[in-house]
HTML snippet that shows the backbone in 3Dmol.js (N, CA, C, O; Angstrom):
<script src="https://3Dmol.org/build/3Dmol-min.js"></script>
<div id="view" style="width:600px;height:400px;position:relative"></div>
<script>
const pdb = `
ATOM      1  N   MET A   1      47.940  89.912  48.603  1.00  0.00           N
ATOM      2  CA  MET A   1      49.066  89.734  49.495  1.00  0.00           C
ATOM      3  C   MET A   1      50.368  89.921  48.701  1.00  0.00           C
ATOM      4  O   MET A   1      50.478  89.467  47.562  1.00  0.00           O
ATOM      5  N   VAL A   2      51.332  90.582  49.304  1.00  0.00           N
ATOM      6  CA  VAL A   2      52.611  90.833  48.659  1.00  0.00           C
ATOM      7  C   VAL A   2      53.577  89.698  48.981  1.00  0.00           C
ATOM      8  O   VAL A   2      53.735  89.306  50.137  1.00  0.00           O
ATOM      9  N   ASP A   3      54.212  89.184  47.950  1.00  0.00           N
ATOM     10  CA  ASP A   3      55.231  88.149  48.129  1.00  0.00           C
ATOM     11  C   ASP A   3      56.541  88.837  48.469  1.00  0.00           C
ATOM     12  O   ASP A   3      57.138  89.476  47.603  1.00  0.00           O
ATOM     13  N   MET A   4      57.000  88.723  49.706  1.00  0.00           N
ATOM     14  CA  MET A   4      58.215  89.409  50.160  1.00  0.00           C
ATOM     15  C   MET A   4      59.477  88.812  49.541  1.00  0.00           C
ATOM     16  O   MET A   4      60.565  89.360  49.723  1.00  0.00           O
ATOM     17  N   ASN A   5      59.354  87.702  48.816  1.00  0.00           N
ATOM     18  CA  ASN A   5      60.507  87.095  48.165  1.00  0.00           C
ATOM     19  C   ASN A   5      60.607  87.481  46.698  1.00  0.00           C
ATOM     20  O   ASN A   5      61.483  86.987  45.987  1.00  0.00           O
ATOM     21  N   SER A   6      59.732  88.346  46.241  1.00  0.00           N
ATOM     22  CA  SER A   6      59.759  88.735  44.834  1.00  0.00           C
ATOM     23  C   SER A   6      60.540  90.040  44.660  1.00  0.00           C
ATOM     24  O   SER A   6      60.766  90.777  45.619  1.00  0.00           O
ATOM     25  N   ILE A   7      60.933  90.298  43.457  1.00  0.00           N
ATOM     26  CA  ILE A   7      61.663  91.517  43.117  1.00  0.00           C
ATOM     27  C   ILE A   7      60.823  92.313  42.134  1.00  0.00           C
ATOM     28  O   ILE A   7      60.332  91.776  41.142  1.00  0.00           O
ATOM     29  N   LEU A   8      60.665  93.587  42.415  1.00  0.00           N
ATOM     30  CA  LEU A   8      59.946  94.475  41.515  1.00  0.00           C
ATOM     31  C   LEU A   8      60.971  95.212  40.666  1.00  0.00           C
ATOM     32  O   LEU A   8      61.860  95.877  41.199  1.00  0.00           O
ATOM     33  N   LEU A   9      60.855  95.101  39.376  1.00  0.00           N
ATOM     34  CA  LEU A   9      61.763  95.767  38.454  1.00  0.00           C
ATOM     35  C   LEU A   9      60.999  96.887  37.766  1.00  0.00           C
ATOM     36  O   LEU A   9      59.998  96.645  37.092  1.00  0.00           O
ATOM     37  N   LEU A  10      61.474  98.105  37.940  1.00  0.00           N
ATOM     38  CA  LEU A  10      60.867  99.262  37.289  1.00  0.00           C
ATOM     39  C   LEU A  10      61.823  99.792  36.234  1.00  0.00           C
ATOM     40  O   LEU A  10      63.021  99.923  36.482  1.00  0.00           O
ATOM     41  N   ARG A  11      61.304 100.089  35.089  1.00  0.00           N
ATOM     42  CA  ARG A  11      62.106 100.656  34.012  1.00  0.00           C
ATOM     43  C   ARG A  11      62.104 102.172  34.123  1.00  0.00           C
ATOM     44  O   ARG A  11      61.270 102.751  34.818  1.00  0.00           O
ATOM     45  N   GLY A  12      63.029 102.801  33.444  1.00  0.00           N
ATOM     46  CA  GLY A  12      63.192 104.249  33.522  1.00  0.00           C
ATOM     47  C   GLY A  12      61.914 105.027  33.277  1.00  0.00           C
ATOM     48  O   GLY A  12      61.597 105.947  34.031  1.00  0.00           O
ATOM     49  N   GLU A  13      61.179 104.674  32.242  1.00  0.00           N
ATOM     50  CA  GLU A  13      59.950 105.401  31.928  1.00  0.00           C
ATOM     51  C   GLU A  13      58.912 105.236  33.033  1.00  0.00           C
ATOM     52  O   GLU A  13      58.181 106.178  33.336  1.00  0.00           O
ATOM     53  N   GLU A  14      58.839 104.062  33.632  1.00  0.00           N
ATOM     54  CA  GLU A  14      57.902 103.840  34.732  1.00  0.00           C
ATOM     55  C   GLU A  14      58.264 104.708  35.942  1.00  0.00           C
ATOM     56  O   GLU A  14      57.389 105.261  36.607  1.00  0.00           O
ATOM     57  N   ILE A  15      59.549 104.816  36.209  1.00  0.00           N
ATOM     58  CA  ILE A  15      60.001 105.649  37.327  1.00  0.00           C
ATOM     59  C   ILE A  15      59.698 107.120  37.051  1.00  0.00           C
ATOM     60  O   ILE A  15      59.231 107.835  37.938  1.00  0.00           O
ATOM     61  N   ARG A  16      59.963 107.575  35.822  1.00  0.00           N
ATOM     62  CA  ARG A  16      59.647 108.969  35.469  1.00  0.00           C
ATOM     63  C   ARG A  16      58.166 109.262  35.677  1.00  0.00           C
ATOM     64  O   ARG A  16      57.809 110.314  36.206  1.00  0.00           O
ATOM     65  N   GLU A  17      57.312 108.346  35.268  1.00  0.00           N
ATOM     66  CA  GLU A  17      55.868 108.533  35.430  1.00  0.00           C
ATOM     67  C   GLU A  17      55.469 108.577  36.904  1.00  0.00           C
ATOM     68  O   GLU A  17      54.642 109.398  37.301  1.00  0.00           O
ATOM     69  N   LEU A  18      56.053 107.699  37.710  1.00  0.00           N
ATOM     70  CA  LEU A  18      55.718 107.656  39.133  1.00  0.00           C
ATOM     71  C   LEU A  18      56.165 108.912  39.879  1.00  0.00           C
ATOM     72  O   LEU A  18      55.503 109.347  40.820  1.00  0.00           O
ATOM     73  N   LEU A  19      57.292 109.494  39.456  1.00  0.00           N
ATOM     74  CA  LEU A  19      57.849 110.632  40.184  1.00  0.00           C
ATOM     75  C   LEU A  19      57.474 111.985  39.597  1.00  0.00           C
ATOM     76  O   LEU A  19      57.737 113.013  40.221  1.00  0.00           O
ATOM     77  N   ALA A  20      56.877 112.013  38.434  1.00  0.00           N
ATOM     78  CA  ALA A  20      56.517 113.277  37.785  1.00  0.00           C
ATOM     79  C   ALA A  20      55.617 114.103  38.702  1.00  0.00           C
ATOM     80  O   ALA A  20      54.603 113.615  39.201  1.00  0.00           O
ATOM     81  N   GLY A  21      55.998 115.349  38.912  1.00  0.00           N
ATOM     82  CA  GLY A  21      55.222 116.243  39.753  1.00  0.00           C
ATOM     83  C   GLY A  21      55.468 116.076  41.242  1.00  0.00           C
ATOM     84  O   GLY A  21      54.844 116.760  42.054  1.00  0.00           O
ATOM     85  N   ARG A  22      56.370 115.174  41.611  1.00  0.00           N
ATOM     86  CA  ARG A  22      56.651 114.908  43.021  1.00  0.00           C
ATOM     87  C   ARG A  22      58.079 115.293  43.388  1.00  0.00           C
ATOM     88  O   ARG A  22      58.647 114.755  44.338  1.00  0.00           O
ATOM     89  N   GLU A  23      58.654 116.220  42.638  1.00  0.00           N
ATOM     90  CA  GLU A  23      60.051 116.591  42.842  1.00  0.00           C
ATOM     91  C   GLU A  23      60.331 117.064  44.267  1.00  0.00           C
ATOM     92  O   GLU A  23      61.357 116.706  44.846  1.00  0.00           O
ATOM     93  N   ALA A  24      59.431 117.864  44.835  1.00  0.00           N
ATOM     94  CA  ALA A  24      59.635 118.360  46.205  1.00  0.00           C
ATOM     95  C   ALA A  24      59.657 117.204  47.203  1.00  0.00           C
ATOM     96  O   ALA A  24      60.454 117.217  48.141  1.00  0.00           O
ATOM     97  N   GLN A  25      58.797 116.212  47.015  1.00  0.00           N
ATOM     98  CA  GLN A  25      58.774 115.044  47.899  1.00  0.00           C
ATOM     99  C   GLN A  25      60.059 114.230  47.767  1.00  0.00           C
ATOM    100  O   GLN A  25      60.577 113.717  48.759  1.00  0.00           O
ATOM    101  N   VAL A  26      60.573 114.112  46.545  1.00  0.00           N
ATOM    102  CA  VAL A  26      61.815 113.374  46.324  1.00  0.00           C
ATOM    103  C   VAL A  26      62.971 114.084  47.025  1.00  0.00           C
ATOM    104  O   VAL A  26      63.785 113.442  47.689  1.00  0.00           O
ATOM    105  N   ILE A  27      63.043 115.399  46.878  1.00  0.00           N
ATOM    106  CA  ILE A  27      64.114 116.172  47.523  1.00  0.00           C
ATOM    107  C   ILE A  27      64.024 116.035  49.035  1.00  0.00           C
ATOM    108  O   ILE A  27      65.049 115.884  49.700  1.00  0.00           O
ATOM    109  N   GLU A  28      62.829 116.085  49.583  1.00  0.00           N
ATOM    110  CA  GLU A  28      62.648 115.926  51.036  1.00  0.00           C
ATOM    111  C   GLU A  28      63.090 114.541  51.494  1.00  0.00           C
ATOM    112  O   GLU A  28      63.758 114.421  52.521  1.00  0.00           O
ATOM    113  N   ALA A  29      62.731 113.497  50.756  1.00  0.00           N
ATOM    114  CA  ALA A  29      63.128 112.132  51.119  1.00  0.00           C
ATOM    115  C   ALA A  29      64.643 111.972  51.080  1.00  0.00           C
ATOM    116  O   ALA A  29      65.226 111.354  51.971  1.00  0.00           O
ATOM    117  N   VAL A  30      65.276 112.522  50.063  1.00  0.00           N
ATOM    118  CA  VAL A  30      66.740 112.440  49.959  1.00  0.00           C
ATOM    119  C   VAL A  30      67.383 113.200  51.116  1.00  0.00           C
ATOM    120  O   VAL A  30      68.357 112.729  51.703  1.00  0.00           O
ATOM    121  N   SER A  31      66.849 114.359  51.440  1.00  0.00           N
ATOM    122  CA  SER A  31      67.369 115.148  52.555  1.00  0.00           C
ATOM    123  C   SER A  31      67.276 114.372  53.865  1.00  0.00           C
ATOM    124  O   SER A  31      68.233 114.339  54.638  1.00  0.00           O
ATOM    125  N   LEU A  32      66.136 113.755  54.113  1.00  0.00           N
ATOM    126  CA  LEU A  32      65.960 112.964  55.340  1.00  0.00           C
ATOM    127  C   LEU A  32      66.895 111.759  55.375  1.00  0.00           C
ATOM    128  O   LEU A  32      67.415 111.401  56.432  1.00  0.00           O
ATOM    129  N   ALA A  33      67.108 111.136  54.218  1.00  0.00           N
ATOM    130  CA  ALA A  33      68.026 109.994  54.158  1.00  0.00           C
ATOM    131  C   ALA A  33      69.458 110.435  54.476  1.00  0.00           C
ATOM    132  O   ALA A  33      70.174 109.737  55.194  1.00  0.00           O
ATOM    133  N   TYR A  34      69.879 111.590  53.944  1.00  0.00           N
ATOM    134  CA  TYR A  34      71.219 112.104  54.258  1.00  0.00           C
ATOM    135  C   TYR A  34      71.337 112.452  55.740  1.00  0.00           C
ATOM    136  O   TYR A  34      72.385 112.233  56.347  1.00  0.00           O
ATOM    137  N   GLN A  35      70.272 112.992  56.323  1.00  0.00           N
ATOM    138  CA  GLN A  35      70.296 113.300  57.753  1.00  0.00           C
ATOM    139  C   GLN A  35      70.450 112.026  58.571  1.00  0.00           C
ATOM    140  O   GLN A  35      71.235 111.984  59.518  1.00  0.00           O
ATOM    141  N   ALA A  36      69.702 110.987  58.208  1.00  0.00           N
ATOM    142  CA  ALA A  36      69.809 109.705  58.913  1.00  0.00           C
ATOM    143  C   ALA A  36      71.225 109.160  58.781  1.00  0.00           C
ATOM    144  O   ALA A  36      71.790 108.658  59.753  1.00  0.00           O
ATOM    145  N   HIS A  37      71.796 109.255  57.598  1.00  0.00           N
ATOM    146  CA  HIS A  37      73.174 108.785  57.395  1.00  0.00           C
ATOM    147  C   HIS A  37      74.149 109.587  58.253  1.00  0.00           C
ATOM    148  O   HIS A  37      75.056 109.027  58.870  1.00  0.00           O
ATOM    149  N   GLY A  38      73.952 110.905  58.283  1.00  0.00           N
ATOM    150  CA  GLY A  38      74.821 111.765  59.089  1.00  0.00           C
ATOM    151  C   GLY A  38      74.749 111.452  60.574  1.00  0.00           C
ATOM    152  O   GLY A  38      75.707 111.689  61.309  1.00  0.00           O
ATOM    153  N   GLU A  39      73.620 110.922  61.014  1.00  0.00           N
ATOM    154  CA  GLU A  39      73.446 110.542  62.417  1.00  0.00           C
ATOM    155  C   GLU A  39      73.877 109.101  62.681  1.00  0.00           C
ATOM    156  O   GLU A  39      73.710 108.591  63.789  1.00  0.00           O
ATOM    157  N   GLY A  40      74.429 108.450  61.663  1.00  0.00           N
ATOM    158  CA  GLY A  40      74.909 107.081  61.820  1.00  0.00           C
ATOM    159  C   GLY A  40      73.819 106.029  61.760  1.00  0.00           C
ATOM    160  O   GLY A  40      74.034 104.885  62.162  1.00  0.00           O
ATOM    161  N   ASP A  41      72.649 106.408  61.260  1.00  0.00           N
ATOM    162  CA  ASP A  41      71.524 105.473  61.202  1.00  0.00           C
ATOM    163  C   ASP A  41      71.358 104.911  59.782  1.00  0.00           C
ATOM    164  O   ASP A  41      70.280 104.976  59.191  1.00  0.00           O
ATOM    165  N   SER A  42      72.450 104.361  59.262  1.00  0.00           N
ATOM    166  CA  SER A  42      72.431 103.758  57.937  1.00  0.00           C
ATOM    167  C   SER A  42      73.538 102.713  57.853  1.00  0.00           C
ATOM    168  O   SER A  42      74.473 102.709  58.654  1.00  0.00           O
ATOM    169  N   ALA A  43      73.415 101.846  56.884  1.00  0.00           N
ATOM    170  CA  ALA A  43      74.455 100.858  56.607  1.00  0.00           C
ATOM    171  C   ALA A  43      74.648 100.825  55.097  1.00  0.00           C
ATOM    172  O   ALA A  43      73.709 100.571  54.342  1.00  0.00           O
ATOM    173  N   LEU A  44      75.874 101.085  54.672  1.00  0.00           N
ATOM    174  CA  LEU A  44      76.172 101.157  53.241  1.00  0.00           C
ATOM    175  C   LEU A  44      77.415 100.338  52.928  1.00  0.00           C
ATOM    176  O   LEU A  44      78.529 100.859  52.976  1.00  0.00           O
ATOM    177  N   PRO A  45      77.236  99.062  52.609  1.00  0.00           N
ATOM    178  CA  PRO A  45      78.402  98.260  52.235  1.00  0.00           C
ATOM    179  C   PRO A  45      78.944  98.713  50.877  1.00  0.00           C
ATOM    180  O   PRO A  45      78.305  99.491  50.169  1.00  0.00           O
ATOM    181  N   LEU A  46      80.108  98.224  50.535  1.00  0.00           N
ATOM    182  CA  LEU A  46      80.706  98.578  49.247  1.00  0.00           C
ATOM    183  C   LEU A  46      79.827  98.114  48.093  1.00  0.00           C
ATOM    184  O   LEU A  46      79.126  97.108  48.200  1.00  0.00           O
ATOM    185  N   SER A  47      79.868  98.844  47.005  1.00  0.00           N
ATOM    186  CA  SER A  47      79.125  98.471  45.801  1.00  0.00           C
ATOM    187  C   SER A  47      79.686  97.178  45.226  1.00  0.00           C
ATOM    188  O   SER A  47      80.870  96.876  45.378  1.00  0.00           O
ATOM    189  N   THR A  48      78.834  96.433  44.576  1.00  0.00           N
ATOM    190  CA  THR A  48      79.235  95.216  43.895  1.00  0.00           C
ATOM    191  C   THR A  48      78.969  95.375  42.404  1.00  0.00           C
ATOM    192  O   THR A  48      77.901  95.839  42.004  1.00  0.00           O
ATOM    193  N   PHE A  49      79.937  94.992  41.590  1.00  0.00           N
ATOM    194  CA  PHE A  49      79.812  95.128  40.142  1.00  0.00           C
ATOM    195  C   PHE A  49      79.792  93.749  39.494  1.00  0.00           C
ATOM    196  O   PHE A  49      80.687  92.934  39.715  1.00  0.00           O
ATOM    197  N   LEU A  50      78.768  93.502  38.699  1.00  0.00           N
ATOM    198  CA  LEU A  50      78.697  92.290  37.895  1.00  0.00           C
ATOM    199  C   LEU A  50      79.022  92.702  36.472  1.00  0.00           C
ATOM    200  O   LEU A  50      78.262  93.432  35.837  1.00  0.00           O
ATOM    201  N   ARG A  51      80.148  92.233  35.977  1.00  0.00           N
ATOM    202  CA  ARG A  51      80.588  92.593  34.624  1.00  0.00           C
ATOM    203  C   ARG A  51      80.414  91.394  33.695  1.00  0.00           C
ATOM    204  O   ARG A  51      80.569  90.240  34.094  1.00  0.00           O
ATOM    205  N   PHE A  52      80.090  91.705  32.456  1.00  0.00           N
ATOM    206  CA  PHE A  52      79.872  90.665  31.462  1.00  0.00           C
ATOM    207  C   PHE A  52      81.140  90.505  30.634  1.00  0.00           C
ATOM    208  O   PHE A  52      81.653  91.489  30.102  1.00  0.00           O
ATOM    209  N   PRO A  53      81.654  89.284  30.515  1.00  0.00           N
ATOM    210  CA  PRO A  53      82.969  89.065  29.902  1.00  0.00           C
ATOM    211  C   PRO A  53      83.066  89.496  28.438  1.00  0.00           C
ATOM    212  O   PRO A  53      84.153  89.857  27.989  1.00  0.00           O
ATOM    213  N   HIS A  54      81.992  89.471  27.697  1.00  0.00           N
ATOM    214  CA  HIS A  54      82.073  89.780  26.273  1.00  0.00           C
ATOM    215  C   HIS A  54      81.676  91.215  25.951  1.00  0.00           C
ATOM    216  O   HIS A  54      81.681  91.618  24.788  1.00  0.00           O
ATOM    217  N   ASP A  55      81.333  91.982  26.976  1.00  0.00           N
ATOM    218  CA  ASP A  55      80.973  93.389  26.779  1.00  0.00           C
ATOM    219  C   ASP A  55      81.401  94.164  28.015  1.00  0.00           C
ATOM    220  O   ASP A  55      80.618  94.308  28.954  1.00  0.00           O
ATOM    221  N   PRO A  56      82.628  94.666  28.032  1.00  0.00           N
ATOM    222  CA  PRO A  56      83.157  95.307  29.229  1.00  0.00           C
ATOM    223  C   PRO A  56      82.383  96.548  29.665  1.00  0.00           C
ATOM    224  O   PRO A  56      82.479  96.952  30.823  1.00  0.00           O
ATOM    225  N   ARG A  57      81.622  97.156  28.766  1.00  0.00           N
ATOM    226  CA  ARG A  57      80.844  98.335  29.154  1.00  0.00           C
ATOM    227  C   ARG A  57      79.525  97.962  29.822  1.00  0.00           C
ATOM    228  O   ARG A  57      78.926  98.784  30.515  1.00  0.00           O
ATOM    229  N   ALA A  58      79.076  96.742  29.619  1.00  0.00           N
ATOM    230  CA  ALA A  58      77.825  96.286  30.223  1.00  0.00           C
ATOM    231  C   ALA A  58      78.105  95.809  31.639  1.00  0.00           C
ATOM    232  O   ALA A  58      79.013  95.011  31.868  1.00  0.00           O
ATOM    233  N   ARG A  59      77.319  96.301  32.583  1.00  0.00           N
ATOM    234  CA  ARG A  59      77.504  95.876  33.963  1.00  0.00           C
ATOM    235  C   ARG A  59      76.224  96.133  34.754  1.00  0.00           C
ATOM    236  O   ARG A  59      75.376  96.940  34.372  1.00  0.00           O
ATOM    237  N   ILE A  60      76.123  95.430  35.846  1.00  0.00           N
ATOM    238  CA  ILE A  60      75.053  95.647  36.802  1.00  0.00           C
ATOM    239  C   ILE A  60      75.733  96.088  38.089  1.00  0.00           C
ATOM    240  O   ILE A  60      76.671  95.440  38.555  1.00  0.00           O
ATOM    241  N   ILE A  61      75.264  97.183  38.659  1.00  0.00           N
ATOM    242  CA  ILE A  61      75.841  97.700  39.898  1.00  0.00           C
ATOM    243  C   ILE A  61      74.835  97.473  41.022  1.00  0.00           C
ATOM    244  O   ILE A  61      73.720  97.993  40.978  1.00  0.00           O
ATOM    245  N   ALA A  62      75.226  96.706  42.017  1.00  0.00           N
ATOM    246  CA  ALA A  62      74.369  96.477  43.181  1.00  0.00           C
ATOM    247  C   ALA A  62      74.770  97.482  44.256  1.00  0.00           C
ATOM    248  O   ALA A  62      75.930  97.544  44.663  1.00  0.00           O
ATOM    249  N   LEU A  63      73.804  98.260  44.704  1.00  0.00           N
ATOM    250  CA  LEU A  63      74.053  99.268  45.726  1.00  0.00           C
ATOM    251  C   LEU A  63      73.091  99.053  46.903  1.00  0.00           C
ATOM    252  O   LEU A  63      72.205  99.873  47.143  1.00  0.00           O
ATOM    253  N   PRO A  64      73.269  97.966  47.619  1.00  0.00           N
ATOM    254  CA  PRO A  64      72.360  97.725  48.754  1.00  0.00           C
ATOM    255  C   PRO A  64      72.625  98.734  49.854  1.00  0.00           C
ATOM    256  O   PRO A  64      73.748  99.213  50.013  1.00  0.00           O
ATOM    257  N   ALA A  65      71.600  99.050  50.605  1.00  0.00           N
ATOM    258  CA  ALA A  65      71.766  99.978  51.728  1.00  0.00           C
ATOM    259  C   ALA A  65      70.598  99.823  52.687  1.00  0.00           C
ATOM    260  O   ALA A  65      69.534  99.318  52.330  1.00  0.00           O
ATOM    261  N   TYR A  66      70.822 100.264  53.895  1.00  0.00           N
ATOM    262  CA  TYR A  66      69.762 100.355  54.885  1.00  0.00           C
ATOM    263  C   TYR A  66      69.755 101.781  55.395  1.00  0.00           C
ATOM    264  O   TYR A  66      70.804 102.330  55.732  1.00  0.00           O
ATOM    265  N   VAL A  67      68.584 102.380  55.453  1.00  0.00           N
ATOM    266  CA  VAL A  67      68.427 103.700  56.052  1.00  0.00           C
ATOM    267  C   VAL A  67      67.393 103.537  57.157  1.00  0.00           C
ATOM    268  O   VAL A  67      66.278 103.078  56.913  1.00  0.00           O
ATOM    269  N   GLY A  68      67.764 103.911  58.356  1.00  0.00           N
ATOM    270  CA  GLY A  68      66.866 103.794  59.504  1.00  0.00           C
ATOM    271  C   GLY A  68      65.900 104.972  59.557  1.00  0.00           C
ATOM    272  O   GLY A  68      65.148 105.218  58.614  1.00  0.00           O
ATOM    273  N   ALA A  69      65.933 105.696  60.673  1.00  0.00           N
ATOM    274  CA  ALA A  69      65.038 106.826  60.910  1.00  0.00           C
ATOM    275  C   ALA A  69      63.616 106.434  60.565  1.00  0.00           C
ATOM    276  O   ALA A  69      63.164 105.357  60.954  1.00  0.00           O
ATOM    277  N   GLU A  70      62.903 107.279  59.847  1.00  0.00           N
ATOM    278  CA  GLU A  70      61.508 106.982  59.511  1.00  0.00           C
ATOM    279  C   GLU A  70      61.367 106.034  58.325  1.00  0.00           C
ATOM    280  O   GLU A  70      60.254 105.626  57.994  1.00  0.00           O
ATOM    281  N   PHE A  71      62.480 105.676  57.680  1.00  0.00           N
ATOM    282  CA  PHE A  71      62.429 104.826  56.492  1.00  0.00           C
ATOM    283  C   PHE A  71      62.370 103.341  56.827  1.00  0.00           C
ATOM    284  O   PHE A  71      61.558 102.600  56.272  1.00  0.00           O
ATOM    285  N   HIS A  72      63.241 102.916  57.744  1.00  0.00           N
ATOM    286  CA  HIS A  72      63.393 101.501  58.128  1.00  0.00           C
ATOM    287  C   HIS A  72      63.402 100.618  56.909  1.00  0.00           C
ATOM    288  O   HIS A  72      63.520  99.399  57.031  1.00  0.00           O
TER     289      HIS A  72
END
`;
const viewer = $3Dmol.createViewer("view");
viewer.addModel(pdb, "pdb");
viewer.setStyle({}, {cartoon: {color: "spectrum"}});
viewer.zoomTo();
viewer.render();
</script>
């Protein structure tokens, strides 16, 4: 059973491995997401930045969004 209150953190190398050889599928998904956005079926609030006081270059950028259409 999946805990819907948990967060899955994937590192760059894990993402590269998961997407390797699936470039066409990624492009199609991005295209469909842009189409949904163009039809007004998305919600994109402003980005939120968490900055660390002792290292101005270090930050976490939160980019929450909702895409409807077939993604929900």
